[in-house]
ZATIBA-515096 format. One record per residue: residue number from 1; residue in three letters; chain; x, y, z of N, C-alpha, C in turn. Coordinates in Angstrom, 3 decimals. Example, Ala and Ser with C-alpha at 12.3 -4.5 7.8 and 13.67 -1.06 7.14 Angstrom:
2
PT seq type mol       nx       ny       nz      cax      cay      caz       cx       cy       cz
PT   1  ALA   A   13.190   -5.690    7.800   12.300   -4.500    7.800   13.200   -3.300    7.800
PT   2  SER   A   12.850   -2.250    7.080   13.670   -1.060    7.140   12.900    0.030    7.870
REM end
This chain:
187
PT seq type mol       nx       ny       nz      cax      cay      caz       cx       cy       cz
PT   1  MET   A -116.758  138.822 -112.192 -118.004  139.520 -112.368 -118.036  140.803 -111.491
PT   2  ARG   A -118.328  141.885 -112.184 -118.423  143.192 -111.511 -119.841  143.614 -111.302
PT   3  VAL   A -120.141  144.253 -110.138 -121.449  144.776 -109.901 -121.332  146.196 -109.429
PT   4  SER   A -122.442  146.887 -109.576 -122.534  148.274 -109.118 -122.165  148.274 -107.652
PT   5  GLU   A -121.498  149.371 -107.214 -121.024  149.413 -105.766 -122.261  149.560 -104.868
PT   6  GLU   A -123.173  150.438 -105.202 -124.310  150.738 -104.355 -125.498  149.867 -104.935
PT   7  PRO   A -126.344  149.352 -104.072 -127.501  148.587 -104.556 -128.477  149.552 -105.409
PT   8  VAL   A -129.063  149.013 -106.429 -130.004  149.763 -107.239 -131.327  149.745 -106.443
PT   9  LYS   A -131.539  148.685 -105.673 -132.869  148.625 -104.931 -132.529  147.712 -103.699
PT  10  VAL   A -133.243  148.057 -102.603 -133.189  147.299 -101.435 -134.579  146.856 -101.022
PT  11  ILE   A -134.734  145.501 -100.840 -136.078  144.960 -100.449 -135.964  144.579  -99.000
PT  12  ASP   A -136.726  145.315  -98.108 -136.660  145.071  -96.681 -138.139  144.721  -96.295
PT  13  LEU   A -138.386  143.477  -95.826 -139.715  143.103  -95.375 -140.103  143.640  -94.029
PT  14  ASP   A -141.319  144.088  -93.879 -141.934  144.528  -92.631 -142.452  143.156  -92.066
PT  15  LEU   A -141.855  142.671  -91.030 -142.187  141.348  -90.489 -143.558  141.383  -89.858
PT  16  GLN   A -143.952  142.429  -89.234 -145.260  142.466  -88.666 -146.282  142.412  -89.711
PT  17  LYS   A -146.203  143.094  -90.874 -147.120  143.096  -91.958 -147.126  141.643  -92.550
PT  18  VAL   A -145.986  141.057  -92.766 -145.895  139.735  -93.337 -146.545  138.693  -92.434
PT  19  ALA   A -146.371  138.840  -91.094 -146.955  137.896  -90.148 -148.553  137.956  -90.231
PT  20  ARG   A -149.117  139.222  -90.338 -150.421  139.385  -90.483 -151.045  138.742  -91.791
PT  21  GLN   A -150.273  138.977  -92.856 -150.707  138.358  -94.180 -150.577  136.855  -94.110
PT  22  GLY   A -149.576  136.396  -93.449 -149.290  134.973  -93.289 -150.485  134.248  -92.614
PT  23  LEU   A -150.876  134.949  -91.418 -151.994  134.429  -90.626 -153.290  134.398  -91.403
PT  24  TRP   A -153.587  135.504  -92.022 -154.737  135.573  -92.885 -154.723  134.481  -94.012
PT  25  LEU   A -153.641  134.342  -94.676 -153.500  133.303  -95.775 -153.612  131.956  -95.205
PT  26  THR   A -153.003  131.634  -94.027 -153.191  130.304  -93.419 -154.540  129.991  -93.094
PT  27  VAL   A -155.302  130.865  -92.502 -156.726  130.664  -92.128 -157.592  130.365  -93.410
PT  28  VAL   A -157.440  131.344  -94.359 -158.192  131.181  -95.629 -157.968  129.836  -96.355
PT  29  VAL   A -156.615  129.618  -96.560 -156.273  128.421  -97.326 -156.627  127.150  -96.556
PT  30  THR   A -156.334  127.032  -95.320 -156.695  125.862  -94.542 -158.169  125.635  -94.530
PT  31  ALA   A -158.988  126.707  -94.277 -160.463  126.520  -94.344 -160.924  126.132  -95.758
PT  32  GLY   A -160.308  126.686  -96.736 -160.697  126.433  -98.134 -160.406  124.917  -98.496
PT  33  LEU   A -159.191  124.426  -97.997 -158.864  123.041  -98.229 -159.830  122.066  -97.547
PT  34  LEU   A -160.112  122.386  -96.246 -161.103  121.543  -95.516 -162.442  121.447  -96.215
PT  35  LEU   A -162.876  122.677  -96.631 -164.213  122.881  -97.288 -164.130  122.035  -98.631
PT  36  ALA   A -163.089  122.201  -99.420 -162.917  121.471 -100.647 -162.977  120.020 -100.432
PT  37  ASP   A -162.311  119.493  -99.366 -162.335  118.079  -99.071 -163.793  117.613  -98.804
PT  38  ALA   A -164.514  118.403  -98.045 -165.848  118.026  -97.667 -166.692  117.964  -98.936
PT  39  VAL   A -166.604  118.934  -99.806 -167.370  119.007 -101.023 -167.002  117.812 -101.922
PT  40  ILE   A -165.709  117.471 -102.075 -165.316  116.339 -102.852 -165.923  115.029 -102.420
PT  41  ARG   A -165.838  114.871 -101.029 -166.460  113.671 -100.427 -167.941  113.615 -100.769
PT  42  LEU   A -168.601  114.781 -100.570 -169.993  114.783 -100.861 -170.352  114.510 -102.259
PT  43  LEU   A -169.600  115.013 -103.207 -169.854  114.736 -104.633 -169.641  113.260 -104.930
PT  44  LEU   A -168.610  112.704 -104.332 -168.282  111.318 -104.455 -169.100  110.374 -103.723
PT  45  ARG   A -170.098  110.987 -102.955 -170.951  110.190 -102.090 -170.226  109.330 -101.126
PT  46  GLN   A -169.169  109.836 -100.606 -168.449  109.154  -99.518 -168.697  109.737  -98.252
PT  47  GLU   A -168.579  108.896  -97.239 -168.782  109.468  -95.906 -167.734  110.471  -95.584
PT  48  TYR   A -168.217  111.533  -94.935 -167.233  112.568  -94.509 -167.300  112.753  -93.050
PT  49  MET   A -166.230  112.522  -92.346 -166.153  112.678  -90.934 -165.029  113.580  -90.439
PT  50  PHE   A -165.344  114.558  -89.804 -164.357  115.505  -89.194 -164.070  115.169  -87.805
PT  51  SER   A -162.943  114.837  -87.418 -162.636  114.547  -86.028 -161.229  115.127  -85.655
PT  52  VAL   A -161.111  115.450  -84.424 -159.973  116.083  -83.850 -159.578  115.164  -82.701
PT  53  THR   A -158.317  114.693  -82.671 -157.864  113.879  -81.563 -156.554  114.517  -81.074
PT  54  VAL   A -156.166  114.192  -79.908 -154.862  114.605  -79.336 -153.788  114.159  -80.227
PT  55  TRP   A -153.825  112.968  -80.703 -152.742  112.425  -81.578 -152.685  113.181  -82.862
PT  56  LYS   A -153.839  113.575  -83.503 -153.807  114.281  -84.668 -153.228  115.731  -84.476
PT  57  VAL   A -153.615  116.316  -83.416 -153.029  117.683  -83.110 -151.559  117.608  -82.891
PT  58  LEU   A -151.099  116.560  -82.135 -149.660  116.444  -81.959 -148.962  116.148  -83.242
PT  59  GLY   A -149.572  115.384  -84.129 -149.024  115.111  -85.460 -148.857  116.290  -86.281
PT  60  VAL   A -149.935  117.159  -86.225 -149.811  118.463  -86.993 -148.820  119.403  -86.409
PT  61  VAL   A -148.710  119.424  -85.129 -147.680  120.327  -84.527 -146.308  119.842  -84.795
PT  62  GLY   A -146.068  118.531  -84.627 -144.813  117.980  -84.887 -144.420  118.112  -86.354
PT  63  GLY   A -145.383  117.817  -87.270 -145.157  117.799  -88.709 -144.875  119.272  -89.098
PT  64  TYR   A -145.516  120.239  -88.499 -145.345  121.625  -88.827 -143.841  122.019  -88.593
PT  65  PHE   A -143.335  121.623  -87.377 -141.973  121.994  -87.125 -141.004  121.347  -88.028
PT  66  VAL   A -141.325  120.075  -88.357 -140.411  119.325  -89.344 -140.497  120.017  -90.742
PT  67  LEU   A -141.739  120.362  -91.121 -141.841  120.991  -92.501 -141.237  122.422  -92.567
PT  68  ILE   A -141.194  123.103  -91.424 -140.526  124.424  -91.445 -139.084  124.231  -91.713
PT  69  VAL   A -138.423  123.253  -91.098 -137.039  122.879  -91.476 -136.877  122.514  -92.852
PT  70  VAL   A -137.725  121.656  -93.351 -137.722  121.117  -94.731 -137.902  122.321  -95.716
PT  71  HIS   A -138.762  123.275  -95.355 -139.064  124.454  -96.208 -137.767  125.225  -96.341
PT  72  GLU   A -137.003  125.368  -95.289 -135.768  126.164  -95.433 -134.700  125.332  -96.212
PT  73  LEU   A -134.724  124.051  -96.038 -133.810  123.214  -96.759 -134.062  123.309  -98.305
PT  74  PHE   A -135.359  123.391  -98.627 -135.699  123.520 -100.085 -135.238  124.833 -100.589
PT  75  HIS   A -135.161  125.891  -99.725 -134.601  127.147 -100.261 -133.107  126.891 -100.671
PT  76  LEU   A -132.405  126.109  -99.836 -131.004  125.776 -100.160 -130.915  124.950 -101.553
PT  77  VAL   A -131.789  124.040 -101.553 -131.832  123.209 -102.817 -132.131  124.153 -103.980
PT  78  GLY   A -132.920  125.097 -103.907 -133.174  126.107 -104.856 -131.934  126.972 -105.223
PT  79  PHE   A -131.239  127.393 -104.253 -130.013  128.129 -104.424 -129.043  127.287 -105.232
PT  80  ARG   A -128.949  125.971 -104.918 -128.063  125.101 -105.638 -128.533  124.895 -107.079
PT  81  LEU   A -129.749  124.504 -107.221 -130.289  124.082 -108.595 -130.430  125.333 -109.574
PT  82  PHE   A -130.871  126.517 -108.991 -131.123  127.590 -109.947 -129.961  128.562 -109.963
PT  83  ALA   A -129.236  128.734 -108.833 -128.142  129.750 -108.839 -126.819  129.157 -108.816
PT  84  HIS   A -126.784  127.828 -108.681 -125.397  127.088 -108.712 -124.570  127.523 -107.477
PT  85  VAL   A -125.227  127.789 -106.349 -124.370  128.240 -105.211 -123.826  126.891 -104.604
PT  86  PRO   A -122.552  126.898 -104.291 -121.902  125.734 -103.602 -122.562  125.453 -102.298
PT  87  TRP   A -122.711  124.184 -101.910 -123.296  123.835 -100.630 -122.551  124.415  -99.437
PT  88  ARG   A -121.297  124.521  -99.518 -120.497  125.058  -98.437 -120.718  126.592  -98.171
PT  89  LYS   A -121.352  127.242  -99.175 -121.563  128.663  -99.034 -123.024  128.905  -98.532
PT  90  MET   A -123.798  127.913  -98.035 -125.146  128.114  -97.605 -125.314  127.890  -96.142
PT  91  ILE   A -126.220  128.562  -95.572 -126.474  128.513  -94.071 -128.035  128.450  -93.892
PT  92  VAL   A -128.408  127.563  -92.916 -129.774  127.493  -92.568 -129.773  127.628  -91.021
PT  93  GLY   A -130.793  128.376  -90.543 -130.872  128.510  -89.076 -132.154  129.171  -88.628
PT  94  VAL   A -132.240  129.586  -87.330 -133.318  130.168  -86.817 -132.870  131.412  -86.045
PT  95  ASN   A -133.635  132.551  -86.288 -133.313  133.799  -85.573 -134.387  133.934  -84.476
PT  96  LEU   A -134.080  133.569  -83.303 -135.023  133.550  -82.182 -135.454  134.948  -81.900
PT  97  LYS   A -134.678  135.987  -82.046 -135.048  137.350  -81.796 -136.115  137.780  -82.719
PT  98  LEU   A -136.020  137.425  -83.957 -137.079  137.868  -84.974 -138.116  136.852  -85.086
PT  99  GLY   A -137.925  135.590  -84.560 -138.907  134.561  -84.614 -139.096  134.003  -85.962
PT 100  ILE   A -137.967  133.865  -86.748 -138.056  133.326  -88.104 -136.908  132.291  -88.313
PT 101  ALA   A -137.282  131.333  -89.216 -136.318  130.366  -89.679 -135.725  130.987  -90.972
PT 102  TYR   A -134.523  130.650  -91.340 -133.973  131.315  -92.606 -132.945  130.355  -93.266
PT 103  ALA   A -132.867  130.586  -94.523 -131.815  129.992  -95.314 -131.102  131.137  -96.117
PT 104  THR   A -129.777  131.169  -96.126 -129.091  132.275  -96.716 -127.791  131.860  -97.306
PT 105  THR   A -127.247  132.701  -98.102 -125.888  132.520  -98.697 -125.361  133.962  -98.858
PT 106  ASP   A -123.957  134.015  -98.934 -123.307  135.274  -99.214 -122.889  135.363 -100.697
PT 107  GLU   A -123.407  134.401 -101.454 -123.091  134.403 -102.939 -124.023  135.283 -103.697
PT 108  TRP   A -123.637  135.795 -104.844 -124.522  136.456 -105.684 -125.446  135.541 -106.471
PT 109  MET   A -126.625  135.920 -106.614 -127.639  135.117 -107.383 -128.345  136.099 -108.348
PT 110  THR   A -128.696  135.620 -109.497 -129.499  136.430 -110.436 -130.930  136.554 -109.862
PT 111  ASN   A -131.522  137.633 -110.202 -132.951  137.824 -109.784 -133.879  136.624 -110.209
PT 112  LYS   A -133.629  136.255 -111.369 -134.355  135.032 -111.950 -134.223  133.834 -111.053
PT 113  ALA   A -133.021  133.466 -110.696 -132.678  132.314 -109.950 -133.261  132.434 -108.496
PT 114  ILE   A -133.122  133.538 -107.782 -133.657  133.647 -106.480 -135.128  133.549 -106.545
PT 115  ARG   A -135.743  134.118 -107.510 -137.289  134.034 -107.476 -137.660  132.628 -107.532
PT 116  LYS   A -136.996  131.806 -108.244 -137.297  130.275 -108.349 -137.056  129.677 -106.973
PT 117  ALA   A -135.915  130.022 -106.319 -135.489  129.445 -105.052 -136.479  129.900 -103.933
PT 118  LEU   A -137.065  131.091 -104.086 -138.086  131.510 -103.157 -139.326  130.665 -103.151
PT 119  LEU   A -139.741  130.378 -104.342 -141.051  129.608 -104.423 -140.970  128.062 -104.359
PT 120  LEU   A -139.724  127.542 -104.529 -139.636  126.109 -104.409 -140.227  125.427 -103.082
PT 121  PRO   A -139.953  125.991 -101.972 -140.589  125.411 -100.691 -142.086  125.522 -100.688
PT 122  PHE   A -142.664  126.561 -101.281 -144.080  126.683 -101.307 -144.745  125.398 -102.026
PT 123  TRP   A -144.146  125.081 -103.158 -144.604  123.967 -103.807 -144.426  122.623 -103.187
PT 124  THR   A -143.201  122.438 -102.548 -142.820  121.208 -101.984 -143.333  120.898 -100.567
PT 125  THR   A -143.456  121.948  -99.803 -143.931  121.744  -98.409 -145.367  122.277  -98.166
PT 126  GLY   A -145.887  122.972  -99.141 -147.303  123.501  -99.011 -148.274  122.828  -99.951
PT 127  VAL   A -148.035  122.904 -101.222 -148.892  122.398 -102.224 -149.001  120.975 -102.212
PT 128  ILE   A -147.809  120.210 -102.185 -147.810  118.765 -102.214 -148.530  118.171 -101.019
PT 129  PRO   A -148.319  118.611  -99.721 -149.140  118.021  -98.625 -150.599  118.320  -98.815
PT 130  ALA   A -150.914  119.528  -99.287 -152.380  119.882  -99.473 -153.011  118.932 -100.552
PT 131  LEU   A -152.310  118.716 -101.655 -152.858  117.807 -102.726 -152.961  116.440 -102.113
PT 132  ALA   A -151.986  115.991 -101.435 -152.075  114.674 -100.767 -153.199  114.518  -99.826
PT 133  GLY   A -153.383  115.615  -98.959 -154.511  115.686  -98.092 -155.885  115.551  -98.801
PT 134  LEU   A -155.999  116.195  -99.949 -157.173  116.152 -100.737 -157.392  114.738 -101.285
PT 135  CYS   A -156.383  114.096 -101.831 -156.457  112.783 -102.348 -156.835  111.667 -101.271
PT 136  LEU   A -156.215  111.916 -100.138 -156.456  110.881  -99.040 -157.562  111.303  -98.037
PT 137  SER   A -158.097  112.479  -98.238 -159.109  113.021  -97.330 -158.570  113.037  -95.923
PT 138  ASP   A -157.407  113.601  -95.796 -156.635  113.580  -94.515 -156.580  115.045  -94.042
PT 139  GLY   A -157.305  115.296  -92.967 -157.407  116.629  -92.378 -156.046  117.170  -91.863
PT 140  ALA   A -155.271  116.239  -91.328 -153.915  116.677  -90.818 -153.063  117.113  -91.954
PT 141  LEU   A -153.002  116.395  -93.084 -152.203  116.808  -94.244 -152.776  118.105  -94.847
PT 142  LEU   A -154.126  118.252  -94.850 -154.733  119.463  -95.340 -154.274  120.684  -94.462
PT 143  THR   A -154.353  120.471  -93.151 -153.979  121.548  -92.210 -152.479  121.917  -92.375
PT 144  LEU   A -151.581  120.891  -92.522 -150.186  121.140  -92.736 -149.957  121.855  -94.011
PT 145  GLY   A -150.662  121.482  -95.064 -150.543  122.170  -96.373 -151.000  123.656  -96.164
PT 146  GLY   A -151.986  123.902  -95.498 -152.485  125.293  -95.302 -151.474  126.074  -94.461
PT 147  LEU   A -151.043  125.463  -93.382 -150.039  126.175  -92.603 -148.696  126.516  -93.321
PT 148  LEU   A -148.308  125.679  -94.181 -147.025  125.923  -94.850 -147.275  126.828  -96.068
PT 149  ILE   A -148.412  126.792  -96.596 -148.733  127.766  -97.679 -148.748  129.193  -97.084
PT 150  GLY   A -149.465  129.332  -95.877 -149.454  130.596  -95.244 -148.052  130.994  -94.764
PT 151  GLY   A -147.272  129.949  -94.303 -145.894  130.242  -93.913 -144.991  130.748  -94.935
PT 152  ALA   A -145.388  130.635  -96.156 -144.607  131.134  -97.313 -144.889  132.626  -97.611
PT 153  ALA   A -145.618  133.307  -96.785 -146.013  134.726  -96.967 -144.816  135.596  -97.219
PT 154  GLY   A -143.781  135.383  -96.496 -142.526  136.250  -96.635 -141.915  135.953  -98.064
PT 155  ASP   A -141.910  134.669  -98.374 -141.354  134.348  -99.735 -142.183  135.025 -100.793
PT 156  PHE   A -143.530  134.990 -100.656 -144.373  135.666 -101.647 -144.171  137.146 -101.681
PT 157  ALA   A -143.966  137.712 -100.562 -143.654  139.185 -100.437 -142.380  139.576 -101.220
PT 158  MET   A -141.341  138.795 -100.912 -140.068  139.008 -101.625 -140.181  138.840 -103.099
PT 159  TYR   A -140.913  137.716 -103.498 -141.116  137.405 -104.867 -141.795  138.562 -105.626
PT 160  GLN   A -142.907  139.031 -104.973 -143.641  140.153 -105.595 -142.759  141.394 -105.809
PT 161  GLU   A -141.897  141.676 -104.871 -140.878  142.828 -105.116 -139.955  142.586 -106.237
PT 162  LEU   A -139.428  141.310 -106.260 -138.408  140.908 -107.307 -138.946  140.846 -108.687
PT 163  ARG   A -140.223  140.468 -108.851 -140.755  140.198 -110.230 -140.843  141.515 -110.921
PT 164  HIS   A -140.666  142.615 -110.382 -140.735  143.975 -111.093 -139.315  144.415 -111.489
PT 165  CYS   A -138.280  143.577 -111.252 -136.877  143.907 -111.531 -136.366  143.049 -112.641
PT 166  PRO   A -135.378  143.554 -113.351 -134.844  142.697 -114.443 -134.237  141.407 -113.965
PT 167  ASP   A -134.432  140.420 -114.764 -133.980  139.012 -114.408 -132.435  139.063 -114.206
PT 168  GLU   A -131.700  139.753 -114.982 -130.213  139.680 -114.844 -129.639  140.486 -113.708
PT 169  TRP   A -130.432  141.291 -113.025 -129.813  141.926 -111.819 -129.373  140.904 -110.799
PT 170  LEU   A -128.299  141.291 -110.117 -127.733  140.396 -109.147 -128.245  140.753 -107.747
PT 171  VAL   A -128.458  139.660 -106.957 -129.062  139.837 -105.626 -128.116  139.279 -104.604
PT 172  LYS   A -127.984  139.983 -103.563 -127.228  139.582 -102.401 -128.143  139.545 -101.233
PT 173  ASP   A -128.158  138.461 -100.502 -129.093  138.277  -99.337 -128.433  138.792  -98.101
PT 174  ASP   A -129.234  139.485  -97.267 -128.694  139.941  -95.938 -128.608  138.756  -94.986
PT 175  PRO   A -127.521  138.445  -94.377 -127.483  137.284  -93.543 -128.187  137.378  -92.194
PT 176  GLU   A -128.627  138.641  -91.819 -129.246  138.802  -90.532 -130.739  139.246  -90.483
PT 177  ARG   A -131.179  139.738  -91.641 -132.529  140.260  -91.735 -133.175  139.767  -93.030
PT 178  PRO   A -134.540  139.835  -93.105 -135.185  139.497  -94.372 -135.064  140.678  -95.300
PT 179  ARG   A -133.891  140.805  -95.925 -133.568  141.940  -96.760 -132.746  141.447  -97.933
PT 180  LEU   A -133.032  142.077  -99.121 -132.329  141.661 -100.292 -131.676  142.943 -100.900
PT 181  TYR   A -130.480  142.915 -101.418 -129.808  144.015 -102.115 -129.703  143.643 -103.560
PT 182  LEU   A -130.298  144.483 -104.411 -130.228  144.261 -105.827 -129.190  145.241 -106.424
PT 183  HIS   A -128.347  144.637 -107.287 -127.291  145.323 -108.018 -127.358  145.082 -109.504
PT 184  GLU   A -126.826  146.052 -110.283 -126.711  145.791 -111.698 -125.305  145.288 -111.954
PT 185  ARG   A -125.222  144.496 -113.081 -123.876  144.137 -113.547 -123.215  145.238 -114.222
PT 186  VAL   A -121.929  145.413 -113.974 -121.129  146.440 -114.619 -120.208  145.756 -115.617
PT 187  GLU   A -120.337  146.111 -116.817 -119.480  145.400 -117.860 -118.020  145.948 -117.963
REM end
């Protein structure tokens, strides 16, 4: 496979902007989920009780850190499922200097494949806990869902940039920064 020597486009996220968007998204989604749960219980004429305990807070904090790791692991699953990247070519870690967890590979992926891999953790670690929280009327799960949906702000930002590019363009992930390099195939 041959690709253009120079990238056609470089997507470089502004981490401060993404952090602000993520915080805003987290607050709005979490409040919306808690409100939706209250309305559902009211419509079903079920008792609704909101309570916060130390154990619930510790559960949410612990669950959040676990789900951040799972979020990144689902990026790797997406790389494997959608881009057929070998497991040995994938890396997951934390960049303490930037304050971010990451999943990366040095393999080429198509734009179409990486877009799917970017959104997979949103569904698995954000939407599923939120839906489970609504079904069980569990504030901790609702809060975790909101936190992880908001935590996908960087993935949404990358996805938004990628969706305007052709599916067949090839993408190379930067191993140190939230940056993608897009190249065209050369026949």
